[in-house]
N, C-alpha and C positions, 0 to 999 in steps of 0.2 A: 324557525323550525326547519326550513329548507337547508340552511347552512349546517345544522346538526345532522340532517339526513345525509348530506354530501360527505361530511366528515366521517360518519359511521361507515359509509361505503368505502372511503379511503382506508379506514382502519381495518375493515374486513378484508380488503384486497391485500393488506400487508400482513394478514394472519393474526389479527388482534381481536380478541373476544371482548364484547361489551356486556356488562352485567348491570343488574339493578343495584342501587345503593343500599348498603348495610352499615351498621355501626361498627367502626374500627378506629384505632388510634392513628395519628397522621403526622406528616411533616412535609413542608413545601419542597417540591423538587421540579426539575425539568427532565423529561425523558426525551432524548434526541436520537433519532435513527442514525446509525453509523453512516457516514457519508454526507450528513446534513440534509437529507431529503425531506424530513418531517420531524416535528417535535410537538409535545403536548405538555402543558403545565398542570399541576394539581398537587393533591396531598398523597404522599406515599403511604399506603395502608399496610402493605405486607410485601415481603420478599422471601421466597423459599429456596433461593439458590438457583432457580430456573426461570422464574417469572416475577415481574413487578406487578403489583395491583395498585393502581392509582385512581384517586377520585378526581375526575375532571369536572369543572364547573358546568360544562355543557352536556356531558355524556353519562355522568354517574361513575360507577366503578368500571375501569377498563383494565384488562390483563394484557401485559406486553411481554414478549419473549426477551429475556435478558441478554441473549446472544446477539440480538439485533439492535439493542438500544444502549446508549450511554446514560447513566444517571448523573445529573448535575445538581449540586446543592448540598447544604449542610445535613439534610435528612437522608442522604444516600448511604447505603451500606459501605463500610470502610471509611478511611480517612482521605481527605483531599489536601495534598501538600504541594507547596511551591507552584500553585496554579495548575497542577496537573490533575485531571479528573480520572479516577480509576474507572475502567470499563468492567462491567459485571458479566461474567460468563457462566456457562452451565455447570452442572454438578461434576465433581471430580470423578475421574476414571477409577474404578475399583483397583487397588494396588495388588501386585503380586510381590512376593518376597524374594529379593535377589540374594543369591547364595554364592559362596566362593570368592576368590580374589579377583577384583576388578582391575587391578594394576594401577599404574600412574600414567598421566598424560599431560601434555602442555598444549594449550590453545592460545593463539596470538592474533590480535587484530586491532581495530580502531577504538576510539574512546566511546562514541555514542552507543554502538551495539554492545561493547564490552561493559558499559556501565548499566544499561537498562535491560537488554534482552538476555545476555548470557547468564547472569545470576538468576533471573526468573526461570530460564530453561533448566539450569542445574537443580534448582529447588523443586520444580515440577517433576523432573526425572526422579529425584530422590523420593518424593512423596508417592509417585506411581509405582515405585519398586520397593516400598517398605523399608527405606534406608533413613537413618538419621544423618544430619548434615551439620558440619561445623565450618564456619567461614572465618578466615584470618587474613589480615593485610600483610603482604610480603615486605621485605626490606625496602623495596621501592614501592611507594604507595600507589603506583600504577598496576601493581600485581596483586591478585587475590588467590588464596589457596583454599580449596574446598576439600575437606576430609570426610569420607563416607564411612559409616559404621553400620553393621548389621543389627538384627534384633537383639543379639546378645551383647552389644556394645563393642564388639571387636572391630578393629579397623579393617576395611575391605578394599580401600582404594583412595586415590588422591588425584585431584585435578588442579593444575595451576593455570590461571588465565592471566595473560600479560597484555595490557592495553598500550601497546607501543606503536600502533599504526600498521596498515596493510603492507607497506613496503618492507618493514622489518619482519613482519610475519612471513612474507614470501621468501625472504632470505633464509629464515630459520627453517621453513619447511623444506627448502632446497637442500640445506645442509644436514637435515635429519634431526634438528634441535626442536622441532615442533611437530605435533601430530595433526593439527588442523589449523587453518587460518579462516577467520571470519572476515568478510570484506564487503564494503559498500560500493565496490567497483569491480568490473571484470578484470581478470588477469591481463596484464599488458603484453604487447607483442614481445618486448625484450624479456620479460619474465617467462613467458611461454617458451621462448627460444632456449633459455637456460635449463628449463625442465626437460625440453626435448633432447638436449645433449645427454640427459640421463635416461632417455628412452621413455619419457612420460609425457603424454598429451594432456595438458591441464584443462583443455576444453572438452575432453571426453566426459560422458555422463558419470563414469565411476570416480572422477576426480573433481568435477565442477557440479555443485549441488545448489539449486535455487531454493532458499528456505522462506523468503518473504519478499514483499514489494515495498517500494518507498517512493517518495517524491522530494526533490530538493525544493525549498521555498526561499524566495528572497524576502527578507524581513525588514520592516521599518518600525519606528516608534508608533505607538497606538494613536498619538495625536497628529501624525502626519496625514494630510488629506489625500495623498496620492493613493490611487486604487490599482492602477495597472502600469506595466512597463513592457516594452518590446525587448526581445533578447539583445538587439543591437544597442539599445540604451542601457541595459544592464551591463553589457560589456564596456560601454563607454564610461560608465560610472566606476566600475571596479578597476579599470585601467588608468583612471585619472584624466580622461578626456573631458568628462563632465565633472565639475568640482563644486558646483553651487546649486542648491535646490531651486533657485530662481530660474535656472536654465530648463527646469522641468515644469515651470508654471507655479512653483511654490513660493513661500516666503524666502527672502534672501538668507543665506546661511551656508557655511562651509559643510560639504558632505563628508562625514566621517565614516570611512570604510572599515569594517571588521571582517576578518577572514580566518578560517582554520589554518593551522600550521601545515606546511607543505607535505608532511608524511601521512596526513589523514586522507582516507578514501573519499570523504565528502568533498574535500578540496580538489582532489584529482578529477573527480567526476565533473565538478563545476568548471574547472579549468579546461578540460577536454571538450566540454559541451559549449561553453560560452566564450572563452578567451582565445584558445588556440585556433579555432576555425577562422577567427578574424585577425590572426597574427598579432595578438595583443598579450600583454603580461600584466600581472597585478601591480597596481600603483605602489611605489615604495613608501607612500604615506600611510598605507593600510596598517592597522593593528592586528597582529597575528595572535591567535589564542589557541590553547591546546585542547580544550574540552567542549563538548556539545552544549553543556549548560551555559558556559561563558559566551559561546557564539550568539545565543539568543539574549541572555541577560544583559550583555553589554549594549545591545541595540535597544532593548526595552528601557534602559536607563539613560539613553542619549537621544533627545528630540531630533538631532541632526544625523543620527546613525543609520547605517544600512549594513546588512549582513546576509549570510546564507546558512541554512541549516537543513536538517532532515525534518519532514513533516511531523514527526513525533516530538520534536523539540521546539515548537512554536512558542510555548510557554506564555510569557506576558508581552511578546512582540506582536506585530500585525503582519500577516502574510499578504503579498501582492499577487494580483492576477497577472497572467502572461498574455499580452496582446500579440497575436500572430501576424505575420506579414500581410495576410489577406483580409485581416479585420476580425477574425475569430477571437473571442475572449475565452481563455481557459482559466477556470478557477481551481486552486489547489484544494483537494479534498481526498478523503480516503477512497471514495468511489473512483475519482479520476486517476488515482494512483493504481487502483486495482485493474482498471481497464487499460492502463499504461498510455492514456491519452493526454495527460498533462505533459506539456513539453519537457519538463525536467523530471519525469517519472523514471525510475530505474529499478533494477532487481538487486536483491541482496544475496550474497553467496557464501557457501562454505567451500573451501578447497582442501583436498587431501591428495596424497600420492597413493592412489588406490585405496584398499581397505586399511584403515589404521591398525597399528601394531597391537595396541592395548585394548582390552575388552571394554574399559570405561569409555574410551574414545569411540569405539565402534557402536556401543549402545547409545551414547549421547547423540551421535550423528544420526542413527536410525530414528531415534525419538524426535530429534529436531525437525526432520523433514516429513514426519508423519502427522496425521490429523490431531494426535494427542498434544502436539506442541502449540496448537492454535491458541489455547488459553494463555500460555506464557507470552506469546506475541501480543495478544490483546492487552494483557496486564501491563506489559512494557510499553504500550502505546505505539507499537509497530503495526504495519499493515499486513494482516494475514491474507491467505489466498482463498478464504471461504467466500462463496458468492453472496452478493448483497443486491438488494432491489433499489432502484431509483425511479420514481414516478415520472411520467411524461412531462408534467408541468415544470420539472426542474431542468428541462433541456430546451427551454424557449430560445436561448441565445443561438444555439446550434441550428434550430429550425428556422429562425428569422434569417440567419445568414444564408441558409440553403434556398429560401424563397426569394432572396435578393440576388442570387448567383447570376453572373453575366456569362453563362455558358451556352454556346450555340446549340449544344445537344440537350439542354434542359427540357424535360417533359413534364409540363404542369399536370397532365392527367395522371401520370404515374406518381407524382408527388402527392396528389390528392388521395390516391389509394394508400400510400404510405401513412399519411396523416390519419386517415380513417382507421387504419390498423393499430397505430401506436397510441392515439389519444386516450383510449380507455385502459392502456396497458402500463406496465412497469418494466424497465430494463434490468436484467441481471448484469452484474459487473463482469462475469465471465465472457471474454471476447476472444475469438480465434482469428489469427492473422496469417497471411500467406505471402510467399514470394511472388514476384512479377509473373502474371499469367498462370499461376499455379493454383491447384486445389488440394495440395498435400498438406497434412498436419505435421508440424515439427514435434520434437520430444516433449517440450513444455505443453503444447496443445494436446498431445495424447494424454498427459497426466491431467490436464484440465477437463478432458472428456470424462475420465473416471470420476473426478471430483463432482462434476456437474451431474452426471447420472445418479450419483449418490444423493445429491441435493434434491433433484427432481422427484425422487421416490418418497420424499417426506410428505406427511399429511397436508402441509401448507399448500402443496401444489396439486392435490387431488381434485379432480373435476375442473381443472383450469387448462387453458389452451397454451401450449408452448410453441412459439414462433421463432424460426431461425431465419433472420434477414441477412442475405448475402449482399455485400457491397463491393465496389471496385474503386480504383483511383480514376482520375479524369483522362488518362491516356487512352486513345482509341475511340471508336464510335460507340454511341449509347447502346445500340442493340447488341453489339459484341460484348460490351461490359456487362449487360444484363445476363447474357448466357454464361459468362465466366462466374459472375456472382451467384447465379443459381447453382452451378456446379459446386461452389464452395459450401453453400447451405446444405446441399444434398450430401456432401462428404461428411459434414458434422452430424447430420441426421443418421447416416449409416453407422458412424462411429459410436453414437449414443446407443443405437440399437444393439451393437455388439457388446456394449458395456452394460446392457440390461435395462435400458429405458427405451420404450417405443412410444410413438405418438407425436413426436415433434414434426412440425410442418415447415418445409423450406420455401422461402420466397426470395425474389430477386429485385433489387432496386438500383443496380448499377452504381453510378457515381453520385447519386443523390445523398443529401444530408451528411456531408463530410464532417469528420471529427478533427481534421487538420487541413492545412493548406496543401494544395497539390503542386506547389512550386519548388518542392525539395524532395530528395530521395526519402528522407525520414517521413515526411508528411504523406507521400504517396503510399509508403508501407503501412502507416497507421490506417489509411482509408481502405486498404485491401483486407476486408474483415468479414466475419459473421457475428452479428449481435444476437443475443438471446432475450426475447421479450415474453412476458407472462401476462395473460389476461383471462 
């Protein structure tokens, strides 16, 4: 009985209603909270497009918000193909009818985003605008052509998407042969210089658009007993310095490395993050593959294989944790991708040269970076920017590390206060980060404030306490760091108030409970943050 009561409290804290059992038809499913924080098994009784109703053996009928949970199992709405589980999202937005000529446009980018997200985005845009859509494959099977028609059947526009890689896309955008590039990496310095010669700043807000988040994951075969690797060891494997699993404590066997082809943004990000900082290059023995599906499936079929992919494409392989230099273990998940605290987390971008020329390109871009595109991101298994909750119990590794920290400025009394605050609470994925010694919000943070204020006005958060915990890196004295972290929390509270939400309380905890090691510039940046907790 006590276990059931505790579980009911957890469900209530997550905005889940518990009902008395009634007679309905059923199918066995698992409902898993996005980010992996919680799951419940039972019989799926009903789904109305917004909520699942599941019969739990312990709790009877439980209603769960479909925007917060993934449904896993044969009884789920929709089909499960190739090991990819569809995520169920809320009701569709009421369409308006697009009229007039939309024109033609060309979008170019990499395989993964171009295969999963862009087609979902185009279909969602068409449905939201009362358009019919026809998709054909181009003369090159990497190209897709989408033809739009109005309610009278007349053609109103056409979009060509070319899955040729980010490098090719940037060249086409520079020459005027593309309207938009989707990219899983930021524009390079060399590319930015080429655009600057045309008077275009590709890092300016009107040209660089963040539309989603992601995390690169290192994959092995499901039967591989390995759980974690340091970035140094990952680099040694992919460069050919470590060639046998026995060198990592496993069974003897030659390590087979699989990698994306060089023009893919996923590879560029991995190379820039893992290999180049260590003056290493990919082993010549690696097998290079052109598509995201192959990057995972080759590893899943090879007990001695290792590869890298986007978190959306784990498929039938096993993702590894990243062990940081100070001993922190980072698990790849949707939540750690959203907080950008997984060491291989990254942002996904659209690039344009100012406002696109054609109407179809302008409207698709506006749609893609609006809340209306979140369903397309979710359906395509990408990481949207909507806030998600993670209970305190899921962060034990971070807290255990903090309690064992060998820091001369460590304050056990302040740590006790922090634990008493967060133990009954859940953390929202929305996290605000700051430059060294700063309490100013950057452009992404300002957009996150707007999104967070909208989230906190939902009924789920009514009569609940919203806490803004300011943190700092380990540079400087503890008391100074507390003052800086309090200023950061107060900045976010003031910004939320300006965005229409009042009542958040700012508190300061300095360098306690780090989310990354303080021995690198990137780690210190991740630790200069404000977290949002709900209780």
